[in-house]
C-alpha positions in Angstrom: 3.3 32.4 14.3 1.6 31.8 17.6 2.1 28.5 19.5 -1.4 27.4 18.4 -0.4 28.0 14.7 2.8 26.1 15.2 0.9 23.1 16.6 -1.4 23.3 13.6 1.5 23.4 11.1 3.0 20.3 12.7 -0.3 18.4 13.1 0.4 18.3 16.8 -2.4 18.9 19.2 -1.5 21.5 21.7 -1.4 18.8 24.4 1.9 17.9 22.9 4.6 19.4 25.1 2.3 18.9 28.1 3.0 21.4 30.9 4.3 24.1 28.5 2.2 27.3 28.6 1.8 29.7 25.7 4.0 32.2 27.4 6.8 29.7 28.1 6.7 28.5 24.5 6.9 32.1 23.2 10.0 32.7 25.3 11.6 29.5 24.2 11.0 30.4 20.6 12.9 33.6 21.2 15.7 31.6 22.8 15.8 29.2 19.9 16.0 32.0 17.4 19.2 33.1 19.1 20.8 29.8 17.9 23.3 30.6 15.2 23.3 29.1 11.7 26.5 27.6 10.3 25.4 29.0 7.0 26.1 32.7 6.2 22.8 32.9 4.3 24.3 34.8 1.3 23.7 34.3 -2.3 26.7 33.4 -4.4 28.0 36.2 -6.7 28.5 34.8 -10.2 29.7 36.6 -13.3 28.3 35.9 -16.7 31.5 34.1 -17.6 31.2 31.9 -14.5 27.6 31.1 -15.3 28.6 30.1 -18.8 31.1 27.7 -17.4 28.8 26.2 -14.7 28.8 22.5 -15.1 25.3 21.3 -13.9 26.0 17.7 -14.9 29.1 17.5 -12.7 27.4 19.3 -9.8 24.4 17.0 -10.0 26.5 13.9 -10.0 28.7 15.0 -7.1 25.7 16.1 -5.1 24.0 12.8 -5.8 27.0 10.9 -4.5 26.9 12.9 -1.3 23.2 12.1 -0.9 24.0 8.4 -1.4 26.8 8.5 1.2 24.1 8.5 3.9 24.6 5.5 6.1 21.1 4.2 5.4 21.6 4.3 1.7 24.4 1.8 1.4 24.1 -1.6 -0.2 22.4 -3.9 0.3 19.7 -1.5 1.6 16.9 -0.8 -0.9 17.4 2.9 -0.2 20.5 2.8 -2.4 18.1 3.0 -5.4 16.3 6.0 -4.1 18.9 8.3 -2.6 19.6 10.3 -5.8 18.4 11.0 -9.4 18.1 9.5 -11.9 16.1 6.5 -10.6 17.4 3.1 -11.5 14.3 2.1 -13.3 10.6 2.0 -13.7 9.0 1.0 -10.4 5.8 -0.4 -11.9 5.2 -3.8 -10.4 5.7 -6.8 -12.6 3.2 -9.7 -12.8 5.3 -11.9 -10.6 5.3 -9.3 -7.9 9.0 -8.2 -8.3 10.3 -4.7 -8.8 11.1 -3.7 -12.3 14.6 -2.2 -12.5 16.2 -0.7 -15.6 12.9 -1.2 -17.4 12.2 2.4 -18.6 10.7 1.8 -22.0 12.0 3.7 -25.0 14.8 5.5 -23.1 17.7 3.7 -24.8 17.9 6.4 -27.5 18.8 9.1 -25.0 22.4 9.7 -23.8 23.4 9.0 -20.2 24.2 12.7 -19.8 20.6 13.7 -20.8 19.1 11.1 -18.4 21.4 12.2 -15.6 20.6 15.9 -15.9 16.9 15.7 -16.6 16.5 16.0 -12.8 19.5 17.6 -11.2 20.5 16.7 -7.6 20.8 20.0 -5.7 21.8 21.1 -2.2 22.2 24.5 -0.7 25.6 25.2 -2.2 24.6 24.3 -5.8 21.3 26.0 -5.3 22.9 29.3 -4.4 25.5 29.0 -7.2 23.3 27.9 -10.1 19.7 28.8 -9.2 19.5 31.7 -6.7 22.4 33.6 -8.4 22.1 35.4 -11.7 22.9 32.1 -13.4 19.4 30.9 -12.6 17.6 34.0 -13.6 14.8 33.7 -16.1 14.6 29.9 -15.7 11.6 28.3 -14.0 13.0 25.8 -11.4 10.8 22.9 -10.2 12.1 21.5 -6.9 11.2 18.2 -5.4 11.9 17.7 -1.6 12.2 14.0 -0.7 13.9 11.5 1.7 15.2 8.2 0.4 13.5 6.0 2.9 9.9 7.4 2.5 7.7 4.9 0.5 5.7 7.7 -1.1 8.9 9.5 -2.2 10.0 6.3 -3.9 6.6 6.1 -5.5 6.8 9.6 -6.9 10.5 9.4 -8.1 9.8 7.7 -11.5 6.8 9.9 -12.2 8.9 13.1 -11.6 11.8 11.8 -13.7 9.5 10.9 -16.6 7.9 14.4 -16.5 11.4 16.0 -16.6 12.5 13.7 -19.5 9.4 14.5 -21.4 10.2 18.3 -21.1 13.8 17.7 -22.1 12.7 15.6 -25.2 10.5 18.5 -26.3 13.4 20.9 -25.8 11.5 23.0 -23.2 14.6 24.8 -21.9 12.8 27.5 -19.9 11.9 24.9 -17.2 14.4 22.9 -15.2 13.8 20.1 -12.7 15.7 19.8 -9.4 15.5 17.4 -6.4 16.9 17.6 -2.9 17.3 14.7 -0.5 16.3 16.2 2.9 17.9 13.3 4.7 21.3 14.6 3.6 23.3 15.4 6.7 24.2 19.0 6.0 23.7 21.0 2.8 20.7 19.0 1.5 18.9 19.4 4.8 19.9 23.1 4.9 18.1 23.7 1.6 15.0 22.0 2.9 15.2 24.2 6.0 15.5 27.3 3.8 12.1 26.6 2.3 10.6 25.5 5.7 10.0 22.0 4.5 8.2 19.7 7.0 7.3 16.4 5.5 8.0 14.8 2.1 7.4 14.4 -0.8 6.7 18.1 -1.7 7.3 20.3 -4.8 7.8 24.0 -5.3 8.3 26.4 -8.2 11.2 28.9 -7.9 11.6 31.9 -10.2 13.4 35.2 -10.1 13.2 36.5 -13.6 11.4 39.2 -15.7 8.5 37.2 -17.3 5.4 39.0 -16.1 3.1 36.4 -17.6 4.9 33.6 -15.7 5.0 35.6 -12.5 1.2 36.2 -12.7 0.7 32.4 -13.3 2.9 31.5 -10.3 0.9 33.9 -8.0 -2.3 32.2 -9.2 -0.8 28.8 -8.5 0.1 29.8 -5.0 -3.7 30.3 -4.4 -4.5 26.7 -5.5 -5.7 24.9 -2.3 -4.4 21.4 -1.6 -7.1 18.7 -1.9 -9.8 19.1 0.7 -9.9 15.4 1.4 -7.1 13.0 0.9 -8.8 9.8 2.0 -12.2 8.2 2.7 -12.1 9.2 6.4 -12.5 12.9 5.6 -9.0 13.8 6.8 -7.7 17.2 5.8 -4.1 17.7 4.7 -1.7 19.7 6.9 -1.0 23.3 6.2 1.9 23.9 3.8 4.4 26.7 3.6 3.4 29.3 0.9 4.1 28.0 -2.6 4.8 24.4 -1.4 2.5 21.6 -2.6 2.0 17.9 -2.1 4.1 16.2 -4.9 1.1 14.3 -6.2 -0.4 17.7 -7.3 2.4 18.3 -9.8 0.3 17.7 -13.0 -2.4 20.0 -11.8 0.2 22.7 -11.1 1.8 22.3 -14.5 -1.4 22.8 -16.3 -1.6 26.3 -14.9 1.8 27.4 -16.3 2.2 29.4 -19.6 2.4 27.1 -22.5 6.1 27.9 -23.3 7.1 26.5 -19.8 5.3 23.2 -20.1 4.2 20.3 -22.3 1.0 20.5 -24.3 -2.1 20.0 -22.1 -3.0 17.0 -24.2 0.4 15.4 -23.2 0.0 16.3 -19.6 -3.4 14.7 -19.5 -6.3 15.5 -17.2 -5.3 13.4 -14.2 -5.6 15.4 -11.0 -2.6 13.7 -9.4 0.6 11.9 -10.4 -0.1 8.2 -9.8 3.3 6.6 -9.1 3.5 3.0 -7.9 5.6 1.4 -5.2 7.7 -1.6 -5.9 5.8 -4.8 -5.0 7.1 -7.2 -2.4 8.4 -10.5 -3.6 5.8 -13.2 -3.7 6.6 -16.6 -2.2 4.8 -19.9 -1.7 3.2 -20.3 1.7 2.2 -23.9 2.6 -1.6 -24.5 3.0 -3.0 -23.9 6.4 -4.6 -26.9 8.0 -7.3 -25.8 10.5 -8.1 -28.5 13.0 -11.5 -28.1 14.8 -10.8 -28.7 18.5 -13.2 -30.5 20.7 -15.5 -29.2 23.3 -14.5 -26.2 25.4 -11.2 -25.9 23.5 -13.2 -23.7 21.1 -13.0 -20.8 23.5 -9.2 -20.7 23.1 -9.6 -19.8 19.5 -12.6 -17.5 19.7 -11.4 -14.7 21.9 -15.0 -13.7 22.5 -15.9 -13.4 18.8 -19.1 -15.0 17.3 -18.5 -17.3 14.3 -21.6 -17.3 12.1 -22.8 -20.5 10.5 -24.2 -20.6 7.0 -27.5 -18.9 6.1 -29.0 -22.2 4.9 -27.7 -25.8 4.9 -25.5 -27.9 7.1 -22.8 -26.1 9.0 -21.2 -25.2 12.3 -22.0 -22.2 14.5 -19.4 -21.5 17.2 -20.5 -19.1 20.0 -18.4 -16.8 22.2 -18.6 -19.0 25.2 -17.1 -21.9 23.3 -20.2 -23.9 22.6 -20.8 -25.0 19.1 -23.9 -26.2 17.1 -23.4 -28.8 14.4 -26.8 -28.7 12.6 -28.9 -27.9 9.6 -29.4 -24.1 9.4 -32.2 -22.0 8.0 -31.9 -18.3 7.8 -28.7 -18.5 9.9 -30.5 -20.3 12.8 -30.1 -24.0 13.7 -33.0 -26.1 12.5 -33.7 -29.9 12.2 -31.6 -32.5 14.0 -28.1 -31.8 15.1 -25.6 -31.8 18.0 -24.5 -29.1 20.5 -21.0 -29.5 22.0 -20.4 -27.7 25.3 -17.5 -28.4 27.7 -16.7 -31.7 26.0 -20.3 -33.0 26.4 -22.7 -33.8 23.5 -26.4 -32.7 23.4 -29.1 -33.5 20.9 -30.7 -30.7 18.8 -34.2 -31.4 17.5 -35.8 -28.8 15.2 -33.1 -26.5 16.5 -34.2 -26.9 20.2 -31.8 -28.2 22.8 -32.5 -31.7 24.0 -30.9 -34.2 26.4 -27.3 -35.2 26.6 -26.3 -38.0 24.2 -23.3 -40.3 23.7 -20.3 -39.7 21.5 -21.3 -42.6 19.2 -24.7 -41.0 18.6 -23.2 -37.7 18.0 -20.9 -39.2 15.4 -23.8 -40.8 13.6 -25.8 -37.6 13.5 -22.8 -35.6 12.2 -22.1 -38.2 9.6 -25.7 -38.0 8.3 -25.3 -34.2 8.1 -22.0 -34.5 6.2 -20.2 -32.6 8.9 -16.7 -33.5 10.5 -16.5 -34.7 14.0 -14.3 -32.3 16.0 -10.9 -33.7 16.9 -10.9 -36.5 14.3 -7.6 -36.6 12.4 -9.3 -38.0 9.3 -12.2 -35.6 8.9 -12.0 -32.5 11.1 -9.1 -30.6 9.5 -9.8 -28.3 6.5 -7.2 -27.0 4.1 -7.0 -23.2 3.5 -4.7 -21.1 1.5 -1.7 -19.9 3.6 -1.6 -16.4 4.9 1.1 -13.8 4.2 2.8 -14.7 0.9 4.0 -11.1 0.6 6.4 -11.5 3.5 9.9 -13.1 3.4 10.1 -16.6 4.7 13.4 -16.3 6.4 13.3 -16.9 10.1 14.7 -14.0 12.1 15.5 -14.1 15.8 14.1 -11.7 18.4 17.7 -10.4 19.0 18.0 -9.6 15.3 14.7 -7.7 15.4 15.8 -5.7 18.4 19.0 -4.9 16.4 16.8 -3.5 13.7 14.9 -1.5 16.3 18.1 0.0 17.6 19.0 1.1 14.1 15.6 2.8 13.7 16.0 4.5 17.1 19.4 5.9 16.1 18.0 7.0 12.7 14.9 8.7 14.2 17.2 10.7 16.6 19.8 11.6 14.1 17.8 12.1 10.9 14.3 13.0 12.0 14.8 15.3 15.0 15.1 18.6 13.3 14.0 22.1 14.5 10.6 23.4 13.4 11.5 25.8 10.5 8.2 27.7 11.1 9.3 28.6 14.6 13.1 28.6 14.9 15.1 26.9 12.1 18.3 26.4 14.2 17.0 25.5 17.6 14.4 23.4 19.5 11.6 25.1 21.5 10.5 23.9 24.9 7.4 22.0 23.6 9.6 20.2 21.1 12.0 19.2 23.9 9.2 18.0 26.1 8.0 15.6 23.3 11.6 14.5 22.6 12.2 13.9 26.3 9.1 11.6 26.5 10.2 9.6 23.5 13.7 9.2 24.9 12.3 8.1 28.3 10.3 5.3 26.8 13.1 4.2 24.5 15.3 4.0 27.7 12.6 1.9 29.4 11.6 -0.4 26.7 14.4 -0.8 24.2 16.5 -3.7 25.6 20.2 -3.9 25.7 20.0 -7.4 24.1 20.5 -6.7 20.4 21.9 -3.2 21.0 24.9 -2.2 18.7 27.3 -2.4 21.7 27.4 -2.9 25.4 27.7 0.9 25.9 24.6 1.8 23.8 22.0 1.4 26.6 24.0 3.6 29.0 24.6 6.2 26.3 20.8 6.3 25.6 20.1 6.8 29.3 22.6 9.6 29.4 21.1 11.3 26.4 17.6 11.1 28.0 19.0 12.6 31.2 20.7 15.5 29.3 17.5 16.3 27.4 15.4 16.0 30.7 17.8 18.5 32.3 17.2 20.9 29.4 13.4 20.6 29.9 13.7 21.1 33.6 15.9 24.2 33.0 13.4 25.5 30.4 10.4 25.1 32.7 12.3 26.6 35.6 13.2 29.7 33.6 9.7 30.3 32.2 10.8 29.1 28.8 13.9 31.3 28.5 15.9 28.2 27.5 16.3 26.3 24.2 18.5 23.7 22.7 20.4 24.6 19.5 20.7 22.1 16.8 24.5 22.0 17.0 24.2 21.2 20.7 21.8 18.4 20.0 24.2 16.9 17.5 26.9 17.0 20.2 24.6 15.3 22.7 24.0 12.6 20.1 27.6 11.8 19.3 28.3 9.4 22.2 25.2 7.3 21.4 26.1 7.2 17.6 29.6 6.3 18.5 28.5 3.2 20.2 26.7 2.2 17.0 30.0 2.6 15.1 31.8 0.5 17.6 29.4 -2.4 17.3 29.1 -2.3 13.5 31.5 -5.1 12.8 30.0 -7.3 15.5 26.4 -7.1 14.2 24.8 -10.0 12.4 24.8 -9.6 8.6 21.3 -11.2 8.5 18.5 -8.7 8.5 14.7 -8.9 8.6 14.5 -5.4 7.1 15.7 -4.0 3.7 14.2 -0.5 4.3 14.2 2.0 7.1 10.4 1.9 7.1 10.6 -1.7 8.2 13.1 -0.8 10.9 10.7 1.9 12.3 8.0 -0.7 12.5 10.4 -3.0 14.3 11.1 -0.3 16.8 7.4 0.3 17.5 6.8 -3.4 17.9 9.8 -3.9 20.3 8.9 -1.0 22.7 5.2 -2.0 22.8 6.1 -5.6 23.5 8.5 -4.3 26.1 5.6 -2.8 27.8 3.7 -6.1 27.7 6.8 -7.7 29.3 7.2 -5.0 32.0 4.3 -2.5 32.4 5.3 -1.2 35.8 7.6 1.8 35.1 5.0 3.7 33.1 1.4 3.4 31.7 0.2 2.2 28.3 -1.4 5.6 27.8 1.9 7.5 28.3 3.8 5.2 26.0 1.1 5.7 23.3 1.1 9.4 23.8 4.9 9.7 23.7 5.0 7.7 20.4 2.1 9.6 18.9 3.6 13.0 19.7 7.1 12.1 18.5 5.8 10.8 15.2 3.5 13.8 14.8 6.2 16.3 15.3 9.2 14.6 13.7 8.0 11.9 11.2 9.2 13.4 7.9 7.3 11.1 5.5 4.3 13.4 5.0 1.7 10.9 3.8 2.9 8.2 6.2 2.5 10.6 9.1 -1.0 11.7 7.9 -2.2 8.1 7.7 -0.9 7.4 11.2 -2.3 10.5 12.8 -5.7 9.9 11.2 -5.8 6.3 12.5 -4.6 7.3 15.9 -6.7 10.4 16.4 -9.9 8.7 15.1 -9.4 5.8 17.5 -9.0 3.2 14.8 -7.6 -0.3 15.5 -8.5 -0.4 19.2 -6.4 2.6 20.2 -8.5 3.4 23.3 -8.3 -0.2 24.4 -4.6 -0.1 23.9 -4.3 2.9 26.2 -5.6 0.6 29.0 -4.4 -2.9 28.0 -1.1 -2.2 26.2 -0.2 -1.0 22.7 1.3 -4.1 21.2 -1.8 -5.3 19.4 -2.7 -1.7 18.3 0.6 -1.3 16.5 0.3 -4.8 15.0 -3.2 -4.0 13.6 -2.0 -0.7 12.3 1.0 -2.3 10.6 -1.3 -4.9 8.9 -3.7 -2.2 7.7 -0.8 -0.1 6.3 0.8 -3.0 4.5 -2.5 -4.1 2.9 -3.3 -0.6 1.8 0.0 0.0 0.2 -0.1 -3.3 -1.6 -3.6 -2.5 -2.8 -2.6 0.9 -4.0 0.3 -0.6 -6.0 -1.9 -3.3 -7.5 0.4 -5.9 -6.0 -1.0 -9.5 -6.1 0.4 -10.4 -2.7 -1.0 -11.0 0.7 0.5 -8.7 3.3 -1.2 -10.0 6.4 1.4 -10.7 9.2 2.5 -13.0 10.6 2.6 -15.6 7.8 0.7 -18.7 8.6 3.8 -20.9 8.2 5.4 -18.9 11.0 2.4 -19.0 13.3 -0.3 -21.4 12.1 -2.2 -21.1 15.4 -2.6 -17.3 14.7 -5.2 -17.7 12.0 -8.7 -19.2 11.7 -11.3 -19.1 9.0 -14.2 -16.7 9.4 -17.3 -15.9 7.3 -16.9 -12.1 7.9 -13.8 -10.2 6.7 -11.2 -8.9 9.1 -12.3 -5.4 9.9 -8.6 -4.2 10.2 -8.3 -4.5 6.4 -11.4 -2.3 5.7 -9.4 0.6 4.4 -8.0 -1.4 1.5 -11.1 -3.5 0.9 -12.6 -1.3 -1.9 -9.2 -1.2 -3.7 -9.0 -4.9 -3.4 -12.5 -5.5 -4.7 -11.6 -3.4 -7.8 -8.5 -5.5 -8.5 -9.3 -8.3 -10.9 -6.0 -10.0 -10.2 -6.8 -10.2 -6.5 -5.3 -13.4 -5.0 -7.5 -16.0 -3.4 -6.0 -15.2 0.0 -7.9 -11.9 0.1 -11.2 -13.3 -1.3 -11.3 -15.9 1.4 -11.7 -14.8 5.0 -9.1 -15.6 7.5 -9.0 -13.7 10.8 -6.3 -13.6 13.5 -6.6 -15.1 17.0 -5.3 -12.1 19.0 -4.2 -14.0 22.1 -2.0 -16.2 19.9 -0.8 -13.1 18.0 0.3 -11.4 21.3 2.2 -14.5 22.3 3.9 -14.6 18.8 4.8 -10.9 19.1 6.4 -11.5 22.5 8.4 -14.4 21.1 9.4 -12.5 18.0 10.4 -9.1 19.5 11.6 -9.8 23.0 14.8 -11.9 23.4 15.1 -14.2 26.4 18.2 -12.2 27.5 16.0 -9.1 27.7 13.8 -10.8 30.3 16.9 -11.2 32.4 17.4 -7.4 32.1 14.0 -6.8 33.6 
């Protein structure tokens, strides 16, 4: 493929890898292709007797244990439930908002062996031995590619397993189900590379038999296009390798198989996509939020230039962007009749909606009492009780240092698990444009990931050294017109000193954690480095930090649907991205995080409020508003259709962004980190 095609495959605009010409990239691809694979790329030779003795149950269980030996899949991390098949239970949310585990209905009648082998865990070794060899001939193999930390992989897991169990129950032996965890360090990832997998969850059919009818059906299936539009914004899906499909299309794909390879069409149903559900967050009680109307010019501190609309008709309060407020009778949204205007702590009469002379506080109190409106600043009548915000977030207090520790864990994970060569270009080496994007990411991690909260005292220096080594590779590549690449085995060697510092500091780290999933840790990382820019913007620009983050996620983020949502929001300039390029990215990432959390909760039918921060952690961060918060627009239609929608969403409460920024700085930047600056 040409460089332009590679950019398209990775959803990376060709500005990624800035400064790399097409000719340099072509030469670097050739250099990366010279990197040797540790795998001999040969199919296992199996005799008929060996095939007969092949123990799929044993292989699957052993491979599953290898998948779950991943450092990020260890208890108490939630990923321990999603690192292998079979899944631990039905992930459909319960009414109280908890995750249902071991709740598969009607499965008690099946043996543990049957449940364990319905979807076999597979890596490159077992694939070559049991599938690619003559042992797997004349069987249709369905392969799912996933990673254990991806929310949408977790969502699909129960659906895929149910489909496999249904085929096993009907004794459809011509079709077998497999799954490979692409986060596996060696052989699992090698199988994903074999099929040029970029992004998860994905599915593929594999067959090397003699059934002409099935072969014809599989050729027709390869021509099925992915859905033209995946969301309401008109965003198109990324190109897929031939024969690889989004996992949510699996029911549509199965309906095109010959009938002896699938369930009856009536059983499969007519749904276009598999509709799995994510586990819901735990719901907790958040104390009511008491909103105190401040007096006079103090309104401006809350308003942040926004216009607060009063009622269409009847007595109410209308607060303007300059901090002035009308307490009056309203008709058609405009003040009418008698009332009071408060400006800069002074009181002015309103008569028929027209501004009159200044008046005394006693007269203002009398008029407001006649209107039935509270006097601002009065303890007895000016505070209003609202439902608390954010009951879908844990209530445990977490220090900024602990959040930075989570960010460091995410940084190490993204570098060790995400940074893989582009299988469409050179499966064992990194091209020059990949290295340019990696260098930019490492540079900003070095600048804005503080040593306070790092795994050990050596981590910061090790990160700086890693950045310098990659920068040297980029310099060499540009200086040689692209005739330079970094092999994956070299990258793993460069990483070892940094990863070793994490192992050294493991026992010293706090056992408390704000995050139970790697997704949460990645968000912590984005918040920390963006707040780091707010603390010290001099070394770089907000635009370069945003671009480095965008290009790294576009190229290396392996959760396909998560990546697509992010790129759509970023490239369409949602959530104030352009303003963030000038003023700093902290609020952009915070808005995006809120939108993603609300959307996922709505998709899962979860009756929780995922606005953050919770109002009991930051009561000054939220104020009532007649109009809904536009950041939640993407999930609003789902929320409106949900009859169990909690009151928190039906009632408008919007953030005060100056207070939010202050809260972010307190929450994600330790005091010790300010000393580093």
